[in-house]
C-alpha positions as CSV (number, residue, x, y, z in Angstrom):
1,M,45.4,-37.9,36.5
2,R,46.9,-39.3,39.7
3,V,48.3,-36.7,42.2
4,G,50.0,-37.4,45.5
5,L,49.2,-35.0,48.3
6,L,52.0,-34.6,50.9
7,A,51.2,-32.6,54.1
8,A,52.7,-32.8,57.5
9,A,49.8,-31.1,59.2
10,P,46.0,-30.5,58.5
11,L,45.5,-28.4,55.4
12,T,44.8,-24.7,55.9
13,P,41.7,-23.2,54.1
14,W,44.0,-21.9,51.4
15,Q,45.6,-25.3,50.8
16,H,42.2,-26.9,50.7
17,A,41.2,-24.3,48.0
18,V,44.3,-25.3,46.0
19,V,43.3,-29.0,46.2
20,E,39.7,-28.4,45.3
21,D,40.7,-26.2,42.3
22,L,42.9,-29.0,41.0
23,K,40.0,-31.5,41.3
24,Q,38.3,-29.6,38.5
25,L,40.5,-31.7,36.2
26,H,39.0,-34.8,37.8
27,A,42.3,-35.6,39.4
28,S,42.4,-38.4,42.0
29,M,44.2,-37.2,45.1
30,L,46.2,-39.8,47.1
31,P,47.2,-38.7,50.6
32,L,50.8,-39.5,51.4
33,E,52.2,-39.8,55.0
34,P,55.5,-37.9,55.2
35,A,56.8,-40.3,57.9
36,S,56.3,-43.4,55.9
37,A,56.5,-42.2,52.3
38,S,59.7,-43.5,50.5
39,T,60.7,-43.1,46.9
40,Q,60.2,-46.8,46.3
41,T,56.7,-47.0,47.8
42,V,55.6,-43.8,46.1
43,R,56.9,-44.9,42.7
44,A,54.7,-48.0,42.9
45,L,51.7,-45.7,42.9
46,E,52.5,-44.4,39.4
47,L,51.7,-40.8,40.3
48,D,51.8,-38.0,37.7
49,F,53.1,-35.5,40.4
50,I,53.2,-34.9,44.1
51,L,51.7,-31.6,45.4
52,S,53.5,-30.9,48.7
53,F,52.6,-28.7,51.6
54,A,55.1,-30.5,53.8
55,P,58.5,-29.0,55.0
56,L,60.9,-28.6,52.2
57,E,63.4,-31.3,53.6
58,Q,60.7,-34.0,53.6
59,S,59.4,-33.0,50.2
60,R,62.8,-33.1,48.5
61,L,63.3,-36.7,49.5
62,L,60.6,-37.6,47.0
63,A,61.9,-35.5,44.1
64,G,62.2,-38.4,41.8
65,A,59.2,-40.5,42.9
66,A,56.6,-39.2,40.4
67,R,56.5,-38.7,36.7
68,W,56.6,-34.9,36.9
69,G,58.3,-34.7,40.3
70,V,57.3,-32.8,43.5
71,W,55.6,-29.4,43.2
72,Q,55.7,-26.9,46.0
73,Y,54.8,-23.3,46.6
74,F,57.3,-20.6,47.7
75,F,56.3,-17.1,48.7
76,G,59.4,-15.0,48.0
77,D,62.0,-14.5,45.3
78,W,64.1,-17.7,45.0
79,Q,67.2,-15.8,44.0
80,R,67.1,-13.4,47.0
81,Y,65.2,-15.3,49.8
82,R,65.2,-18.9,48.7
83,G,61.5,-18.4,48.2
84,E,60.9,-17.9,52.0
85,S,59.8,-14.4,52.8
86,G,56.0,-13.9,52.4
87,G,56.3,-10.2,52.3
88,F,58.6,-9.7,55.3
89,F,62.0,-9.3,53.8
90,E,60.6,-7.3,51.0
91,I,59.8,-4.6,53.6
92,V,63.3,-4.9,55.2
93,D,64.9,-4.6,51.8
94,D,62.4,-2.0,50.5
95,E,61.4,-4.2,47.6
96,R,58.4,-2.8,45.8
97,V,57.3,-6.3,44.5
98,A,56.7,-9.7,46.1
99,I,56.9,-13.0,44.1
100,A,55.2,-16.3,44.5
101,L,56.4,-19.5,42.8
102,L,55.1,-23.0,42.1
103,A,58.3,-25.0,41.6
104,Q,59.4,-28.5,40.8
105,L,61.9,-29.5,43.5
106,Q,65.3,-30.9,42.8
107,S,67.6,-33.1,44.8
108,D,70.0,-30.2,45.0
109,A,68.7,-27.9,47.8
110,D,70.0,-24.8,45.9
111,M,68.0,-25.5,42.7
112,I,64.4,-25.5,41.6
113,R,62.6,-25.5,38.3
114,I,60.0,-22.7,38.2
115,L,56.7,-24.0,36.8
116,Q,54.7,-20.9,37.4
117,Q,55.3,-17.5,39.1
118,G,53.5,-14.3,39.9
119,C,54.4,-10.9,41.1
120,I,52.4,-8.2,42.9
121,R,53.3,-5.0,44.7
122,S,54.3,-5.7,48.3
123,H,52.3,-4.0,51.1
124,P,54.3,-1.2,52.6
125,C,54.1,-2.5,56.2
126,L,52.0,-5.7,56.5
127,P,53.6,-8.9,55.4
128,S,50.3,-10.8,56.1
129,V,48.5,-8.7,53.5
130,T,51.2,-9.4,50.9
131,R,51.0,-13.1,51.6
132,A,47.2,-13.2,51.5
133,R,47.2,-11.4,48.2
134,L,49.7,-13.8,46.7
135,E,47.8,-16.8,48.0
136,Q,44.6,-15.5,46.5
137,R,46.1,-15.2,43.0
138,C,48.1,-18.5,42.8
139,M,45.8,-21.2,44.0
140,H,44.9,-22.2,40.4
141,W,48.5,-22.7,39.3
142,P,48.7,-26.6,39.6
143,R,45.6,-26.8,37.4
144,Q,47.1,-24.2,35.0
145,V,50.3,-26.1,34.6
146,C,48.4,-29.4,34.1
147,L,46.3,-27.8,31.4
148,A,49.4,-26.5,29.6
149,L,51.0,-30.0,29.7
150,A,47.8,-31.6,28.4
151,D,47.9,-29.0,25.6
152,G,51.3,-30.2,24.5
153,A,53.4,-27.5,26.1
154,T,56.8,-28.7,27.3
155,Q,58.1,-25.4,28.6
156,P,57.0,-26.0,32.3
157,L,59.1,-29.1,32.6
158,T,62.0,-28.1,30.4
159,A,62.6,-24.6,31.7
160,A,66.1,-23.9,32.9
161,L,66.8,-24.6,36.5
162,A,67.0,-21.7,38.9
163,R,69.9,-21.7,41.3
164,T,70.3,-19.6,44.4
165,T,73.3,-18.7,46.5
166,A,71.3,-16.7,49.0
167,R,71.8,-17.6,52.7
168,A,68.9,-18.3,55.0
169,R,67.9,-15.2,56.9
170,S,66.4,-15.1,60.4
171,R,63.5,-12.8,61.2
172,A,64.3,-13.1,64.9
173,A,67.6,-11.2,64.7
174,L,67.4,-7.8,66.5
175,G,68.9,-5.9,63.6
176,T,66.4,-7.4,61.2
177,R,63.4,-6.6,63.4
178,L,64.6,-3.0,63.9
179,G,65.2,-2.7,60.2
180,F,61.7,-4.0,59.5
181,V,60.0,-1.5,61.9
182,I,62.0,1.5,60.5
183,R,61.5,0.5,56.9
184,A,57.7,-0.2,57.4
185,C,57.3,3.3,59.0
186,L,59.2,5.0,56.2
187,R,57.3,3.1,53.4
188,T,53.9,3.9,55.1
189,A,54.8,7.6,55.4
190,R,56.0,7.7,51.8
191,Q,52.8,6.2,50.5
192,L,50.6,8.5,52.6
193,T,52.5,11.5,51.4
194,R,52.1,10.3,47.8
195,D,48.4,9.7,48.2
196,L,47.7,13.0,49.9
197,L,50.0,15.4,48.1
198,R,51.1,13.9,44.8
199,H,48.4,13.3,42.2
200,D,48.5,12.1,38.6
201,Q,47.7,14.3,35.7
202,W,47.7,12.6,32.2
203,S,48.2,14.2,28.8
204,I,48.2,12.7,25.3
205,G,51.2,12.7,23.0
206,L,52.0,11.5,19.5
207,I,55.0,9.6,18.3
208,E,55.9,9.9,14.6
209,A,56.5,6.2,14.1
210,P,54.3,3.1,13.8
211,I,53.8,1.1,17.0
212,E,56.0,-1.8,15.8
213,A,59.0,0.5,15.7
214,L,58.9,0.8,19.5
215,L,60.3,-2.8,19.7
216,A,63.7,-1.3,18.8
217,T,63.2,2.2,20.3
218,P,62.4,1.9,24.0
219,Q,62.8,5.6,24.6
220,P,60.8,7.2,21.8
221,S,60.5,10.9,21.3
222,V,57.0,12.4,21.8
223,T,57.0,14.9,18.9
224,R,53.8,16.6,19.9
225,W,51.5,16.9,22.9
226,L,47.9,17.0,21.6
227,R,46.1,18.4,24.6
228,R,47.3,20.6,27.4
229,P,45.0,19.9,30.4
230,A,44.1,22.5,33.0
231,R,45.3,21.8,36.5
232,H,42.0,20.1,37.5
233,E,41.6,17.8,34.4
234,F,43.4,15.2,32.4
235,F,43.3,13.3,29.1
236,A,44.3,9.6,29.1
237,D,43.8,6.2,27.3
238,P,44.1,7.5,23.7
239,F,42.9,5.5,20.7
240,G,42.9,6.9,17.2
241,I,41.3,6.3,13.9
242,V,42.0,8.0,10.5
243,H,38.6,9.2,9.3
244,E,38.1,11.2,6.1
245,G,41.8,11.8,6.0
246,K,42.1,13.1,9.5
247,L,43.3,11.4,12.7
248,T,40.6,11.5,15.3
249,V,41.6,10.6,18.9
250,F,39.2,9.1,21.4
251,C,40.2,9.3,25.1
252,E,39.1,9.4,28.7
253,Y,38.5,12.9,29.9
254,L,38.3,13.6,33.7
255,D,37.5,16.9,35.4
256,Q,38.4,16.6,39.1
257,R,35.7,19.0,40.0
258,D,33.0,16.8,38.4
259,R,31.7,13.8,40.4
260,R,30.5,12.0,37.3
261,G,34.0,10.5,36.8
262,G,35.6,9.8,33.5
263,R,33.9,10.5,30.2
264,I,34.8,9.7,26.6
265,F,35.9,12.7,24.5
266,A,37.1,12.9,20.9
267,F,39.2,15.5,19.1
268,E,41.1,15.9,15.8
269,A,44.9,15.5,16.2
270,D,45.6,18.6,14.2
271,G,43.9,20.7,16.9
272,A,41.6,22.4,14.5
273,A,38.5,21.8,16.6
274,P,37.9,21.6,20.4
275,A,37.5,18.2,22.1
276,R,33.8,17.2,22.4
277,E,32.0,14.6,24.5
278,V,31.0,11.3,22.8
279,D,27.5,9.9,23.4
280,I,28.5,6.3,24.2
281,G,27.7,4.0,27.1
282,P,25.9,4.5,30.4
283,A,26.4,7.5,32.7
284,V,29.1,5.9,34.8
285,H,32.8,6.4,34.9
286,R,34.1,5.5,31.4
287,S,37.6,5.2,30.0
288,Y,39.8,3.1,27.7
289,P,37.7,3.6,24.5
290,Y,39.2,0.8,22.4
291,L,38.6,1.4,18.7
292,L,38.6,-1.2,15.9
293,Q,37.4,-1.6,12.4
294,H,35.9,-4.9,11.2
295,E,34.2,-5.7,7.9
296,G,33.9,-2.1,7.0
297,R,32.3,-1.0,10.3
298,L,33.8,1.0,13.1
299,Y,33.4,-0.2,16.7
300,C,34.3,1.0,20.1
301,I,34.4,-0.9,23.5
302,P,34.7,1.7,26.3
303,E,35.5,0.6,29.8
304,S,32.4,0.9,32.0
305,E,33.0,-1.6,34.8
306,A,30.8,0.4,37.2
307,A,27.8,-0.7,35.0
308,D,28.8,-4.4,35.4
309,E,28.9,-4.9,31.7
310,V,31.0,-4.8,28.5
311,V,29.3,-3.5,25.5
312,L,30.3,-3.3,21.8
313,Y,29.2,0.0,20.2
314,E,29.0,0.8,16.5
315,A,29.4,4.3,15.1
316,E,26.1,5.9,14.2
317,S,27.2,9.5,13.6
318,F,31.0,9.7,13.8
319,P,32.4,10.7,16.2
320,E,29.7,11.9,18.6
321,R,27.0,9.3,18.6
322,W,27.2,5.5,18.9
323,R,24.6,2.7,19.3
324,A,25.0,-0.6,21.2
325,R,25.7,-3.4,18.9
326,A,26.1,-6.3,21.3
327,T,26.6,-6.9,25.0
328,L,29.7,-9.0,25.3
329,F,29.5,-9.6,29.1
330,A,26.6,-8.8,31.5
331,G,27.0,-8.8,35.3
332,R,30.8,-8.9,35.0
333,K,33.4,-6.3,35.9
334,L,36.3,-6.0,33.4
335,V,38.8,-3.2,32.8
336,D,41.0,-2.3,29.8
337,V,39.1,-4.6,27.5
338,T,41.3,-5.3,24.4
339,P,40.0,-7.4,21.5
340,F,42.3,-8.9,18.8
341,Q,42.4,-11.7,16.3
342,Y,44.7,-14.7,16.5
343,E,44.6,-17.8,14.3
344,N,41.1,-17.2,12.9
345,R,39.5,-16.5,16.3
346,W,38.6,-13.5,18.3
347,W,40.3,-13.0,21.6
348,L,39.8,-10.5,24.3
349,A,42.3,-9.5,27.0
350,A,41.2,-7.7,30.1
351,S,41.9,-7.3,33.8
352,V,39.6,-7.2,36.8
353,P,39.1,-4.2,39.1
354,A,41.7,-4.2,41.8
355,G,42.9,-1.9,44.6
356,A,46.1,0.0,44.4
357,G,49.0,-2.3,44.0
358,A,47.0,-5.2,42.6
359,E,47.0,-4.3,38.9
360,C,48.5,-7.7,38.2
361,E,46.0,-10.1,36.5
362,L,45.5,-10.9,32.8
363,H,42.2,-12.7,31.9
364,L,41.6,-14.0,28.4
365,F,38.3,-14.8,26.6
366,Y,37.7,-16.2,23.1
367,A,34.8,-16.3,20.5
368,D,34.2,-17.2,16.9
369,Q,32.6,-13.8,16.2
370,L,33.3,-10.4,17.6
371,T,29.8,-10.2,18.9
372,G,30.2,-13.4,20.9
373,P,29.3,-15.6,22.6
374,W,32.5,-15.2,24.6
375,R,34.0,-18.1,26.7
376,A,36.6,-17.7,29.4
377,H,40.1,-19.2,29.0
378,A,40.4,-22.4,31.0
379,A,43.5,-21.1,32.8
380,N,42.2,-17.7,33.9
381,P,43.8,-15.6,35.1
382,V,46.4,-16.7,32.6
383,K,49.1,-14.4,34.1
384,V,49.7,-12.8,37.5
385,D,52.4,-10.1,37.2
386,V,52.1,-6.5,38.2
387,R,55.1,-5.8,35.8
388,S,53.5,-7.0,32.5
389,A,49.9,-8.3,32.8
390,R,47.3,-5.5,32.6
391,P,46.5,-4.5,28.9
392,A,48.0,-1.1,27.8
393,G,46.8,-0.5,24.3
394,T,46.8,-2.1,20.8
395,P,48.2,-5.6,20.2
396,F,50.1,-5.7,16.9
397,W,51.9,-8.0,14.5
398,K,55.4,-7.9,13.2
399,D,57.1,-10.6,11.1
400,G,54.2,-13.1,11.9
401,V,54.5,-12.7,15.6
402,L,51.8,-11.1,17.9
403,Y,53.0,-8.5,20.4
404,R,50.9,-7.2,23.4
405,P,51.5,-4.0,25.3
406,A,51.0,-4.2,29.0
407,Q,51.3,-1.9,32.0
408,D,54.2,-2.1,34.4
409,C,52.8,-1.0,37.7
410,S,55.6,-2.5,39.9
411,R,56.7,0.8,41.3
412,H,53.5,2.8,41.0
413,Y,50.4,2.8,38.8
414,G,51.2,3.6,35.2
415,G,54.9,3.5,35.5
416,R,55.8,2.3,32.0
417,V,54.6,0.0,29.2
418,V,56.2,-3.5,28.6
419,I,55.7,-5.1,25.2
420,N,55.2,-8.9,25.4
421,R,55.9,-11.4,22.6
422,V,53.1,-14.0,22.5
423,R,54.6,-17.5,22.2
424,K,51.5,-19.7,22.5
425,L,47.8,-19.0,22.7
426,T,45.2,-21.8,22.8
427,E,42.0,-22.5,24.7
428,R,44.0,-24.2,27.5
429,S,47.4,-22.6,27.6
430,F,49.1,-19.2,27.2
431,E,52.7,-18.2,27.0
432,E,54.3,-14.8,26.5
433,E,57.6,-13.1,27.4
434,P,58.6,-9.5,27.8
435,C,60.8,-8.3,24.9
436,A,60.8,-4.5,25.2
437,S,59.8,-1.7,27.4
438,V,58.7,1.8,26.6
439,E,59.8,4.4,29.2
440,P,58.2,7.7,30.0
441,P,59.6,10.8,28.3
442,Q,62.9,11.9,29.8
443,S,62.2,15.6,29.5
444,G,59.3,18.0,29.6
445,L,56.3,18.1,32.1
446,Y,55.0,14.5,31.6
447,R,57.8,12.2,32.6
448,A,56.4,10.5,35.7
449,G,54.8,7.6,34.0
450,L,53.3,6.1,30.8
451,H,50.5,3.5,30.5
452,T,49.0,3.4,26.9
453,L,50.4,2.7,23.5
454,S,47.9,2.6,20.6
455,A,48.4,2.2,16.9
456,A,47.0,4.9,14.6
457,G,48.3,4.1,11.2
458,A,51.8,5.4,10.7
459,V,51.9,7.1,14.1
460,T,51.5,5.9,17.7
461,L,49.5,7.6,20.5
462,V,50.7,7.5,24.1
463,D,49.7,9.1,27.4
464,A,52.1,10.2,30.0
465,K,51.7,11.8,33.4
466,R,53.2,14.3,35.8
467,K,52.7,14.7,39.5
468,L,51.0,17.7,41.1
469,F,48.8,18.7,44.0
470,V,45.1,18.7,43.3
471,P,42.9,20.0,46.3
472,R,39.9,17.8,45.5
473,E,42.1,14.6,45.3
474,F,43.6,15.6,48.6
475,R,40.2,15.7,50.2
476,V,39.2,12.4,48.7
477,A,42.4,10.7,49.9
478,L,42.0,12.2,53.3
479,G,38.4,11.0,53.5
480,G,39.4,7.5,52.4
481,L,42.1,7.4,55.0
482,F,39.7,8.4,57.7
483,K,37.1,5.7,56.6
484,S,39.8,3.0,56.6
485,R,40.8,3.8,60.1
486,V,37.2,3.8,61.3
487,R,36.6,0.4,59.6
488,A,39.8,-1.0,61.2
489,T,38.7,0.3,64.7
490,I,35.3,-1.3,64.3
491,D,36.8,-4.6,63.1
492,T,39.2,-4.7,66.0
493,T,36.4,-3.9,68.5
494,T,34.1,-6.5,67.1
495,S,36.8,-9.1,67.1
496,A,37.7,-8.3,70.8
497,R,34.0,-8.6,71.9
498,S,33.6,-11.9,70.1
499,R,36.5,-13.6,72.0
500,P,35.4,-15.8,74.9
């Protein structure tokens, strides 16, 4: 593969990282001088595409000089900011999310073709943090698009052109600067208030319909809440199995007074017996106990990222006791591990641990057997989108199509669940599109969010949350705020002392 590299200035460390990542495909990089590069001379080089870090006006002059055109990054929504914001105007406009694009330039200055895009929650007051987070998550995109094209995908280069009518906006205008300061202060105060005084409490409910019915019913009715937690506890991440004619629900149980963190509990959906703890996994925070049956055996993969491992457990004495069957990953942190089968192969979807606002990556792995060995998808992370990436329950099939529930954390963690339609899944490429969303209940206590959908035969399990004040969570958040301020002061002092 022959790639032209167009840059009007020395590459920044991030730009160097993009180039080095692309070289994994054994691409030959040919530097181009913006001042002397013309369409005619560049065409003679027979380039596959041009990766540009030069000013947009210079890049656009070469739009037709390579087989796949000129590719350029934009940090901002094309429709609203012409892709030039980097987290700044998101604060001015109080936008909860920030978008990055890798686009194919067109001769028309108002149009681009989006090759790849990602979305994260914007920082409430620091554009530099938003920009850095976007850069960190998109440096592999040129390689990712090349892998898809080599895999026979045509969608990147045939996608509809995106047009903008947005005018260029100046950051220097007095009104804009005042708006930025005011909005940044308001957003910061809002987040601090939420962290200190408004805490999540999750409860588990049951929908009297199979999971595939939610494709046509985005606002389902929770017919029954299975557990009513006390003020200091919650039940979340439900997965169910019909055993001996009864629906048994596994979930994360958390007692805010207990420093051990989350544990796995099980209970019968009919409420005939109390919930009891399940002996599964190491004594660390555990959650998301994904259940599956395979070849007549019952398995569970609980999330235990604090132990740096992902382990497959087999039922030994249902439901209380399980034994380790295979270690799927060792020395690796993964959350919301979700296995499924697709075209005679096992696949596993997961996210990586991330701070608040960064629940945005989807990683895929594949294996010939459930027990492994597991190999990483060549384009990981295959998706960067806080609105529809992180797994949120049981993948399912309808009319020969695979659907994948995912969390929408664009406004806050666990806002709602988006159901994605998988269009293509191979070792080198992945395509899916959102096709439905499941909103939190509109009435009752638990209507502040929803983040799990799991199939349990003819019914579907969900969890939903409400907001309330929890004294221990207040103390934890206050301590975290104090520690962050101390770290910031130390970093500032150290930086000042190191200056000549």
